[in-house]
Structure formats: C-alpha cells, structure tokens
N, C-alpha and C positions, 0 to 999 in steps of 0.2 A: 828718654828711653822708653819703650814700650813693647808689649808683645803684639806682633803682627799676625802671626799664625799659631799652629800648634806648637811647632820648635823654632819658630822665627821671630826675631825681636829687630826693632828699628831704633837706631840711635841717630839723632839729628845733631850735627856739629855746625852751628851757624857760623859764618864768616871763616871757613877752614878750607884751605886749598886741598888739593889731592894728596901732596906729599905729606902734610900733617894728618889728614884723615888715615892714610896708609899707616903713619907712625902709631896713631891711637889704636887702631884695629890690630896691629901686630902685638903691641904691649899687651892688650887685652887677651890675644889669642895665647900669648906665652904664659900669662898669669893663670888662665884657666887650665891650660895644658900641665902646668906644674902643680896644680892645686889637688889634694886629695879629697875625695867625697866619701861619705859614709851612707849606707842604706840603713833602714830601720832595725836591722840585725847586727849593724856594726861592721859589715863587710866594706873593705876599702876598694874604691875602683877610681879610675880617672875618666875625664871626658875632653874632648876636644871641640873646637869650632872652626867653621869655614866662612870667615866674613866675605861679603861682596860689597864692594865700594862704589858709590856713584856720585858724581859731583853735579851739582845743578848747572843747566845749560839754558841761555836765553830761550824762552818759549816752552820750557818744561811745564808741566803740571805735576801733581803728586803721582800720578799714574806712570807717566814716562819715566820719572826719576826712579820709582820704586821698581818698575819693569827692568830697567838696566841694572839696578843692584841685584835684583833676583838673578838676572843672567850671570852676573859675576860670581854670585854664590854657587850656582851650578857649575861654573867653569872651575871654581875652587875645589868643589867636591870631585868633579871629573877628573883633576890634575892630581888626585891623591889624598884630598882632604887635609883638614888641620894646617890650612894655608889661608893667605889673604889674596884676594884677586880684585881687579878694579874693572869697571866698564870702560868702553872707548867712547 
C-alpha cells in the first residue's frame, strides 16, 4: 500500500482475482465507513472511501493498470460514493 496522490492510495494484491480483490476492497470500505475519527479538538466524524479496482491484463504496464483503476474510482464517485467499482 502506498500514497499515489493527495487523497489516493494504491494497494497491490499479487495473485488475486477480481472477485477476491472486490471482497478485500469492500471489507476495507465497510471498516472505514464504520470507524469514528477525531480531530485535534476531539470532534468525532466519519469518512468514506470509493475504491476503484483494476486487474492486470496481458500487455498492461503500470500506467494502463492505474488508468483503469482511476476510471473505476471516478465511476464509484459518480455512482454515489462510498462504494466499490471495478474497471472492465
């Protein structure tokens, strides 16, 4: 796992099929959604995530793989946020 952008993170799951990746992402989404956060003044708030999933295809490089994941992320945001979407 690593930070890719300002609010974007990448998680690489070697030898993981789409179904398993979707399960991992959904578990993470639910865990984050139900977690309480606190700011420096003790105010409690919640956060959500909108994961985009992409699976390696023959001929992919890191750019094409990330491009499809990024498109899936924007699809998740466009479909209401706080949901998991995958690329085709």
